[in-house]
N, C-alpha and C positions, 0 to 999 in steps of 0.2 A: 415516463413517461416516452414515447418514442419521438428521437431527436434529427431533423434533417438540417444540415447544415450546407449551405448555397453558396459557395468561393468557387471559387473558378484557379484558383491557385497561384502560385504557393502560397500554401496555408502562413499565415505571421501575416498578414496585410501591407499596407506598404510601411508602417514604422521597423518592421525587422526587413523586409526585400530590399524594397525599395524609397525608403525615407529615413526616421531617425537614427537606424543601429548600422548602418554602412555610408552616412554620410560622413557620422562622425568617427569613423575608420580612418576617414582620408582626411578630416580639416584638421584630427592631431598630428598624421603628418607633417600636415603643412603648418600646425604650431612651429612645430619642434625647428623647420627650415627659416621661417620668421622671425622665431629666438635665438637660434645663428647670426644673422645680420644685426638682430639691436644686440647682441655681444660687446659688439665694434663701439659700440659706446661706452661699453666697460671696459677696455682696453686687451678688448679680448677679443683676434682675432681668426679663427675657424670655419669652413666651408665648406658643404658638400660634396660627398666624392661622386656621387652618384646617388641617381634616382632609377632603382627599375621599375618601372610601370605595370611592365606586364605581372611581375611579381604580387606587386601590390594590389593592383587590380584582383588576381586570385586570390590573393588572401581576400580579399573583402567577401570574393563571391562566395570561396570555401566554407568560410566562417557563417558568415547566416544563409548557405544551402545547408548546411549541415544542420542547421537549430532548424530550420525550416521543416527541415524532413522529418528531425524527430518530434517535431509538432504532428507533423502529417498522421507519423506512425502511431502515434497517441488517438488523436481523434477518428483511425479506420481500426482501432483492436477495443474501443469505449463501446459496452456492449447499448442496445437499441438507437443506434445514432452512427444515421446514414451520408457520408459526405458525398452533395453533390456537384465534380468538377466541372461546373459549365456557371455561366451568366444567368442566372433565372430574371423572367418577368411575369407581371401578377397579370391573371387574367379575369379574376375578381379577386374579391374581400380577402377571403382565405382561400385560395386557391393559384396558385405559380406554375406555368409553362419551366421546365429546365432540357434542356436541350427535346429530344422526344419523347419524353413522361410530362407525365401534367402530376402535380402533388397540391392535396392539404393540409391544413393547421389550424387544431382550434387555436390555436398563442400562436404568434407571429412577433421577434423582435425585428427590429428593420436597425440594418448598422453597417450599412453599405459604402461608408465613406466616401470618398474623393476622389475624381483624377484629378491631375492637369488643365489647365486652360490653358484653349488654344486660342488666340487673338487672332480675329478678320483680320488680314495684310497681305495686300495683294499680293500673287505667288509664292505665298509659304506653301499651301497646300500641298505643289507644281513640285516642289525639293525636298529632300531629305534636311530634315534637323533632331537634334531631341529632345529629352526629353526628363525628369527627374528621373522618371518613368524608366525611359531607357538608356543613359549616360554610362550609368554602370556598366553598362557589354563592351566597352572600348578598353580596348588588349595593348591602343599606343599610343603614347600622349601627343594630344593636338601642338603644331607651332600658334597657335592660331585661336582665337573662340569671338565671336558676338553673343553675350544676351543682352537676352530680350527682358527685362524685369529689374526692378529694382527693390525687390524684396527679401525676407531673408535667405528664400531659395536662391535663389540670384547672387546674395551677398556670401550666400558657407562656399558655392561651387566659384566663383569666382577667389573667393580665398585659395582653395585648394589649387585650383588647375594655373593660377599666378604664381605660388611657389613651386610645384617643381616645371615650371618653367616656361608656360604659354602667356603668347601675348592677347590678356585680357582687356575685352572691350566691354563696358554696364553700359547699357543706351534704359532706362530707367521714366515710364512714363509723368510721374507721379513731379513734385517739385520736392521730396524728398526721400532719401532712399529710409526704407526701413519704415513707410510711412505711419504706422501706428505707434510707433516711438517719437518722446520727443523733438522737439526739433531741432535743441543742442547736441542731443546723441545723434542725431541722425548725420549730424553735419562732424564731430568725430572720425564719425566712423569712415565717412567721405572721405576728409584729408584722406586719413591715414591707407586705408585700401589705392587712395587716388598717388600714393608715391610708387606703387607697384603696378597699376594698372589704370585704363582710363575709362575713369567714372563720369556720366554723362544724368545731369535727370532732367525733367519738363523734355526730354526727344522721345519725342513719338517714332516709333517702325512705320511706316508708310508704304511704303513695297521691297521683296526681296528677292534678287537672283542669281542663278545656279551662272559660276563662270567658269564650268569645268575644274580646274584646283579649287578654287575657292568660290563663298559664298560668299556675296553684295548685299548690304545693308541703306534703305534709302532715308533717311530720320529727319523728321522735322523740328526742331527747337520752338516747342512750341511758347514763346515769348517775343522769342525774333521774328517768330516765321518762316528762318533761314533755315535753307534742306541740303543737308550734305550726307554722302555718300560712305560705307565704311567696307571694309573689307577685311574675313579672316576664313579660317581654312575648313568651321566650324559650326555652325548653328543652335543656341543652347534656348529654348522657349521656357524661360522661367515668371507667366507671367498671372501666376497663382493659381489656384483651385477649382474646381467647381463642383457640385451634389452629380448622385448618380442617380439621378429621381428621371429623368432622361430613358434608361436603360430598363430598372426596375418596370417602368408604366405606371406609376400609383396613382395617375390618374380612374385608373379603373377598380381602384380600392376603398376609395371617396376619402384616403385618406387627404387633410388638406395640408397644403403645402405653401410657402413663405410665394413671396415675387423672388427671389434667389434660388429656387427650386430645393432648401431644407425641409425638411420635416416639420412641421409645428406641433411641441409639445407644451404639456402642463409641468406646472412643476414637479409632478410622481412621474415619468418620464411615457405617458399616456398621451398617445394617440386618439386623434377627433375620432377613429372609430373604438368599436370596444376589441379587446383584446391583442392590440395590435400593441404595442410598444417600440420605442425608437431612443436610439443614445449613440454618441460620440459623434464623429463628424458631419455623419448623414443630418442634424435637425442644427448644427452652423454655429453653435455658441462659442467654446475655447476648442480649436484641433488643434487637439493637442493629446496624444499617447497618455501622459497621464492625466489629464480631462480623463476621456473617455474609462481608463482603468474605474476612477472616482467615481466615475455616473455607470459602467458598471457592477456597479456594489451597493447603489441607489436602486435602483430598475430590478435585480435579482430580488431585494429585502421586498418591496412594492411589490411586485409581482405577487414572489408565496403569499407574502400578508392579504393582498386582492381574492387571489387563489383558495383562500383560507376564509374569509371575514366574509367574501363580497364586498358590498360597493360603499359599506362604513369599516371598510380595514384606517387601520393606524399604521399610515404608510410616511415613509419622511421626505424630505425633503435636502436638495443638495446646496450647499452656498456659494457665491460664484463672487465674491467680493475682495478672495484674496489666492485669484488662481493665477500661480506664476511659470512662467517662459523661459528662453535664451535664447539668444543667435550666435551662435559655434563660425561669427569670423570671426575676424582681427581685426582690432581689440572686440575680443565678448563682449555681449550685449546682456543684459537678465533681467526681468522687472517683475513684478508682484503686483497685485491691485491694481490702484489706483496709479498711473503716469501726474507728471504735473498740471498737464492739459486738463485732463480728465477730472483732475482733482480743485481744480480751475472755476469750472465749469458744474461745481455741484451746489457750488452758491456756500462751504462751509467755510468759517473762518479757521485758516488752516497754519501749522508748525512747518518750515518747511528745515533741515538741516543735510547743507552739501561741502566736502570736502576731498578734493583732490585729492590721489593717491602721494603725490612729490609730500604733502602732508603729516608723513609719516618716517619713522624711522626705515623701514621696511620699504618701502617706495623710493626713497633714497639711495637705502643697497641693490635696489636694481635699478639707478640710473634712470630716475625720473619715470616709467612710461605715462602715455598718455590715458585719462580714467576719472572719475568720479566715483564716487556714490552718493546719492542720495535719496534720502527718507522723509515723508511726508505723514502729516497724523494731525486732529480733529483737534483744533487751539481748542475746543472745550469740553474734552469728553478726554485728551490723548490716546486717545483709538488710536494707530498705527495706520492707517488710508494705503500708503503701496510707498514704493521703494525703485529705484532703478540703480543701474552699478557697468558702467561702461566702463573697460579692463582689464589686465589678467587676472583670470581664473573668476570672471565675474558672477556666473554660474553659479560655482562651492560658496564666496562670499555671501552670495543672497540667502543664502539656506539657512544661515541664523537667525531674521528675520522673517521667514516665512514659518519659520519652529511657531516665533510669537505672537502670530498672526493669529494663528492657529488656538492659543492656547486661552484660559478662561482669563487672564489677562489680556489683552489684545492691544495692553496702550505700550508706547515708546517708555516708558521706567524700567524694565529688565533689560531693556539694550543701554541705556545710558547706565544702570547698576551693574551689569556682574563686570569680572574680572575676564580682561583681556591681556593674552600672551604680548611680553616682551621683550623681542624687536619682534611681530608677527603683523601680515597684512593686513588680516578681522580689526587692529588697530581702528584701520579707517571711516571701517561701520561704525563704530565707536564715536570716535570723532564727528560721525556724522547725525548721530543721535545728540551728541554734546552739544552741536553748533543750532538744533531748533530755535526758530524764533520764530516769530508771527511775520508772515509774507505781508509784504508791504509794509513792513512796520507798524499793523494792525495789534489789536492788547488780547491776551489769550491769558486760560486760569494753567499756570503748572502746577505740576500734583508731585 
């Protein structure tokens, strides 16, 4: 087939250029700095002599830029493959206008991602502000920063900029930080971040002003109604992500979208129009690179099957009951499947096991860092429904649970019976499995 890729660039999308990879390069540095502070609890005192902020940001841009260029070079070298370096818009079902050209295709894959949401705050559009798409352009470290938003992007950037010396204020509109996590997880993260920065939840920004050398944000406490002004050198808007449906003009294709602007697909990633498929952030299910990678494999398989066998093709559906994700703030958070709130809403008989890091020898050796592991299982079948870990190395520790959830026997038995190295931190996972007990004192069948 002759293939056209419409991508305004650079190649690699949000994850490589503005998201997962560059931000984790930053938060890793922040982790090292915060751990030097934690070392004082262990009777060791050492400090950070110097932070070469320009060099740090240059390293990020060089690494990301090099990878992006290599991807772009391979795309441009591929036969029957044309890269249109612009933002396209549909003019008909299978026709797109890209710059001065009009291109047509018998088959279309919509993988249009998302972009930062800009909230409607008085004065915001009239001042200079940063988003996750532009903050990596900084070459000098700001002395102070206000972050509008309380999700994972806000807490990750807050972690980094606070660690390198900025006076950070997070203003989140929701009652809880990282609102998709359980309340106790949110509260622990807020408590720990508040030791290094100002974290205000349930606060809505209502007006922004440019004072010349600084920016001012007027925010309202949604509980009390009290208004207060905050001032900082720069503002970072981290108020979530929105789909790009308005840019692509989906209404001209007849492809159905939901009320948030995400493309509606069936279980096989087909849209409402024949031969138009969609996956990744554009469909709004789980906006993670690893999810999009998995969806791409299923979409490609189903596309080929459909091409060979028509509407009666034997196609595959993807499971979403064990999707994992992580928040690389400090302490980091990792979750897979259901959290406790969702599990309670499921109506299932639940087994829940929870253990703090300090209930293991390694946790004690580390100076009892705040954190815990919570595992949730179906009390009738023993199937693991989900898990959440907050604390050092959470995204690493949770992988053993994820792996069990993808086996032919996704029950807690494997997690409970496996031998764990002593004294190593994964024992906290083992002990969480060992403490599985009926929630609220109900009865359950043990296997």
